[in-house]
C-alpha positions in Angstrom: 0.0 0.0 0.0 1.3 3.4 -1.0 0.4 7.0 -0.3 -0.2 7.4 -4.1 -2.8 4.7 -3.9 -4.5 6.4 -1.0 -4.5 9.8 -2.8 -6.0 8.2 -5.9 -8.6 6.5 -3.7 -9.7 9.8 -2.1 -9.6 11.6 -5.5 -12.0 9.0 -6.8 -14.4 9.5 -3.9 -14.2 13.3 -4.1 -14.9 13.2 -7.9 -18.2 11.4 -7.4 -16.7 7.9 -8.2 -15.8 9.2 -11.7 -12.3 7.9 -12.4 -11.9 10.2 -15.5 -12.6 13.3 -13.3 -10.2 12.0 -10.6 -7.5 11.6 -13.2 -8.1 15.2 -14.4 -8.0 16.4 -10.8 -4.6 14.7 -10.2 -3.2 15.4 -13.7 -2.7 11.8 -14.4 -4.2 9.1 -16.6 -7.4 7.2 -16.1 -5.7 3.8 -16.8 -3.1 4.7 -14.2 -5.7 5.4 -11.5 -7.7 2.2 -12.4 -4.5 0.1 -12.1 -3.6 1.6 -8.7 -7.1 1.0 -7.4 -7.0 -2.6 -8.6 -3.7 -3.2 -6.9 -5.0 -1.6 -3.7 -8.1 -3.8 -3.6 -5.9 -6.8 -4.4 -3.6 -6.1 -1.6 -6.5 -5.6 0.9 -8.3 -8.6 -0.4 -11.7 -6.8 -0.7 -13.6 -4.5 -3.0 -13.9 -0.9 -2.0 -16.5 -0.1 -4.6 -19.3 -1.9 -6.3 -19.3 -1.7 -10.1 -21.7 -1.5 -12.9 -19.9 -2.5 -16.0 -16.6 -0.6 -16.1 -18.0 2.2 -13.9 -17.9 2.5 -10.1 -21.5 2.7 -8.8 -21.2 2.8 -5.0 -18.8 2.5 -2.0 -18.9 -0.8 -0.2 -19.2 -0.9 3.7 -15.6 -1.9 3.8 -14.7 0.9 1.5 -16.3 3.4 3.8 -14.1 2.3 6.6 -10.9 2.3 4.5 -11.7 5.7 3.0 -12.2 7.3 6.4 -8.8 5.9 7.6 -7.1 7.0 4.3 -8.3 10.5 4.9 -6.7 10.5 8.4 -3.5 9.1 7.0 -3.2 11.8 4.4 -4.1 14.5 6.9 -1.2 13.3 9.1 1.1 13.4 6.1 0.1 17.0 5.6 0.7 17.7 9.2 4.2 16.3 9.1 4.9 18.4 6.0 3.5 21.5 7.7 5.5 20.8 10.9 8.7 20.5 8.8 8.1 23.8 7.0 7.2 25.5 10.3 10.4 24.3 12.0 12.4 25.5 9.0 10.6 28.9 9.0 9.2 28.5 5.5 6.2 30.9 5.1 4.8 29.3 2.0 1.9 26.9 1.3 -1.8 27.0 0.8 -4.7 28.1 3.0 -8.1 27.0 1.8 -11.3 28.6 3.3 -14.9 27.7 3.0 -17.4 30.3 4.0 -20.8 31.9 3.3 -21.4 34.8 0.9 -21.9 37.3 3.7 -18.5 36.6 5.2 -16.7 36.5 1.8 -18.3 39.8 0.7 -18.4 41.9 3.8 -15.9 40.5 6.3 -13.0 38.9 4.5 -11.9 41.3 1.7 -9.7 43.5 4.0 -8.4 40.5 5.9 -7.4 38.7 2.7 -5.7 41.8 1.3 -3.6 42.3 4.4 -2.8 38.6 4.6 -1.7 38.4 1.0 0.6 41.4 1.4 2.1 39.8 4.5 2.4 36.3 3.1 2.9 36.6 -0.7 4.0 33.0 -1.0 0.9 31.5 0.5 -1.8 30.6 -2.0 -5.4 31.4 -0.8 -8.4 29.4 -1.9 -11.9 30.8 -1.1 -14.9 28.5 -1.5 -18.4 30.0 -1.0 -21.5 28.0 -0.2 -24.4 27.2 2.2 -23.7 25.7 5.6 -24.5 22.3 4.1 -22.0 22.8 1.3 -19.3 24.1 3.7 -19.9 21.0 5.9 -19.3 18.7 2.9 -16.0 20.5 2.1 -14.9 20.2 5.7 -15.9 16.6 6.2 -14.1 15.5 3.0 -11.0 17.4 4.1 -11.0 19.8 1.1 -10.5 22.9 3.1 -8.4 24.1 6.1 -10.8 26.6 7.7 -14.6 27.0 7.8 -16.1 30.3 8.6 -19.9 30.2 9.2 -22.7 31.2 11.6 -25.2 29.5 13.7 -25.4 25.8 14.4 -22.2 23.7 14.6 -24.0 20.3 14.7 -22.7 19.3 11.2 -19.1 20.2 12.1 -18.2 17.7 14.8 -14.7 17.1 13.3 -13.7 20.7 13.9 -12.4 22.8 16.7 -14.9 25.7 16.6 -13.7 29.1 17.7 -16.4 31.8 18.2 -15.2 35.1 16.7 -18.0 37.6 16.9 -21.7 38.2 17.3 -24.2 39.9 14.9 -27.9 40.6 14.6 -30.3 41.1 11.8 -31.7 44.4 10.5 -34.8 45.1 8.4 -34.2 46.9 5.2 -36.7 49.1 3.3 -36.6 51.8 0.6 -36.4 55.3 2.1 -40.1 56.1 1.2 -41.5 52.9 2.8 -44.0 53.3 5.7 -41.7 51.4 8.1 -38.9 54.0 7.3 -41.2 56.7 8.7 -42.3 54.8 11.7 -41.1 56.3 15.0 -41.9 53.3 17.2 -39.5 50.4 17.6 -40.0 47.7 15.0 -42.0 44.6 16.0 -42.4 41.2 14.5 -46.1 41.9 14.0 -45.2 45.0 12.0 -42.7 43.0 9.9 -45.3 40.2 9.3 -47.6 42.8 7.7 -45.3 43.0 4.6 -43.9 40.5 2.2 -40.3 39.6 3.3 -37.1 39.0 1.4 -34.4 37.2 3.3 -31.7 34.5 3.2 -32.3 30.9 2.0 -33.3 28.8 4.9 -31.1 25.9 6.1 -32.0 22.4 4.8 -31.8 21.1 8.4 -35.0 22.9 9.3 -33.3 25.0 12.0 -34.1 28.7 11.4 -34.0 31.3 14.2 -35.9 33.5 11.7 -38.8 31.1 11.4 -38.7 30.3 15.1 -39.0 34.0 16.1 -42.3 34.4 14.2 -43.6 31.1 15.3 -43.1 32.0 19.0 -45.4 35.0 18.4 -48.0 32.9 16.4 -47.2 34.9 13.3 -47.0 33.4 9.8 -45.2 36.0 7.6 -45.2 35.7 3.8 -41.6 35.2 2.6 -41.8 36.5 -1.0 -38.2 35.7 -2.0 -35.1 34.1 -0.6 -31.4 34.3 -1.7 -28.0 33.4 -0.4 -26.6 36.8 -1.4 -27.3 39.9 0.6 -26.6 42.1 -2.5 -29.4 40.2 -4.4 -31.7 40.7 -1.4 -31.0 44.4 -1.5 -31.7 44.6 -5.2 -35.2 43.1 -4.7 -35.9 45.4 -1.8 -35.1 48.3 -4.1 -37.6 46.8 -6.6 -40.3 46.9 -3.9 -40.7 43.2 -3.7 -40.7 43.2 0.1 -39.0 44.1 3.4 -35.4 42.7 3.6 -34.2 40.9 6.6 -30.4 40.6 6.4 -27.2 40.5 8.6 -26.4 43.9 10.0 -22.8 43.8 8.6 -24.3 43.7 5.0 -25.6 47.2 5.3 -23.0 49.5 3.7 -22.8 53.3 3.9 -23.5 53.6 0.2 -26.8 51.8 0.8 -28.0 54.8 2.8 -28.7 56.7 -0.5 -31.9 54.8 -1.1 -32.3 52.3 1.7 -33.2 52.5 5.4 -31.8 50.0 7.9 -34.2 49.4 10.9 -32.8 47.9 14.1 -34.2 44.4 14.6 -32.1 43.6 17.6 -34.1 41.6 20.1 -36.7 40.5 17.6 -34.4 37.6 16.5 -31.7 35.8 18.5 -28.2 37.1 18.4 -26.1 35.0 16.0 -22.4 34.0 16.5 -20.0 33.6 13.6 -17.3 31.1 14.2 -14.1 29.8 12.6 -13.4 26.1 12.6 -10.4 23.9 11.7 -9.8 20.1 11.9 -9.0 18.8 15.3 -6.1 16.9 14.0 -4.6 19.6 11.9 -1.2 21.3 12.8 -1.7 25.1 12.4 1.1 26.9 10.6 2.0 30.3 12.0 0.5 32.1 9.0 -2.8 30.2 9.7 -2.8 31.5 13.3 -2.1 35.0 12.0 -5.0 34.7 9.6 -7.3 33.9 12.5 -5.9 37.0 14.3 -6.7 39.2 11.3 -10.3 37.9 11.2 -10.6 38.3 15.0 -8.0 40.9 16.2 -9.6 40.9 19.7 -8.1 37.4 20.2 -4.4 37.7 21.0 -1.8 35.6 19.2 -0.6 33.9 22.4 -4.2 32.9 23.1 -4.7 31.6 19.5 -1.5 29.5 19.8 -2.8 28.0 23.0 -6.1 27.2 21.2 -4.2 25.6 18.4 -2.2 23.4 20.8 -5.2 22.3 22.9 -5.3 18.5 22.7 -8.6 17.6 24.4 -12.1 19.1 24.2 -12.0 20.0 27.8 -8.7 21.9 27.4 -10.1 23.7 24.3 -13.5 24.6 25.9 -11.7 25.9 29.0 -9.8 28.3 26.8 -12.8 29.7 24.9 -15.5 29.8 27.6 -14.2 33.2 28.9 -14.0 34.9 25.5 -15.8 38.2 25.3 -16.9 38.7 21.7 -17.6 42.0 19.9 -20.9 42.6 18.1 -20.3 43.3 14.4 -22.6 45.9 12.8 -23.1 47.7 9.5 -22.6 51.3 8.4 -25.0 53.0 10.8 -23.8 51.1 13.9 -20.1 51.3 13.1 -20.5 55.1 12.6 -22.3 55.5 15.9 -19.7 53.4 17.7 -16.9 55.6 16.3 -18.6 58.9 17.2 
């Protein structure tokens, strides 16, 4: 058994059992991958995949076990390589991140710009998707970091570090009746209008829905999107009242949109950064986390990276005081 065979095995799985796609991913030939897979199965004395003709159709129960262990072996190989480079002081490599559109569009641009200037020899890969898509990338070891919000149930393989809180705002055109309302916003007032908000999680967990249900309200959600910029476009068209993350309201939006505080109407949400429990963090990775969350000191982050047990990790993070990240109006008020 060789590392090459394990890499080929994982490439096949991550390519949807398509050997041709796996060959393209690894810049090698289809016959070469097929030969290595056959040799691996012969050495193990069992089939890792069921076949339909010449194509792979499914992973066998034994294959599931082997693939899981193969991923762990390859992760440890990466860790050894990372450790060697760290000891030698080499600041080069790759940092792959999976995150949502909101984080990629409103939080990470300045972070990535500073990081790239500081570490020109580190290649950055940014993957955007829903929480479910991010979980898939994490669970198949295709990314180093996940940055997301809300539930962490699908991310049991990660050390999850909370980095900041945020809340929702309601967004309306400047001439909208809610923009002229002097009283604090209520869920009942919101439910009187069509709403435009984020795509709901496939898991069924939605603090947005739960907030209305708790008040026995059934709002009409006219449109959902993953992208806050798309939501703002449809709010401008008069399709409904937008409900988005506070950080997605930019100062330029004030020209024609009004942000209405919805704090207290919906639960406060925590954005977190996660990385595999068995991954060795390079110094540039720790520095990246610090750039995302400058309120967390570098010594603290090094301790977090070294924590070996859940108890040790949880003891470190339980005392963290997180800032609340807002949009243009809130940031301006805080600076005044």
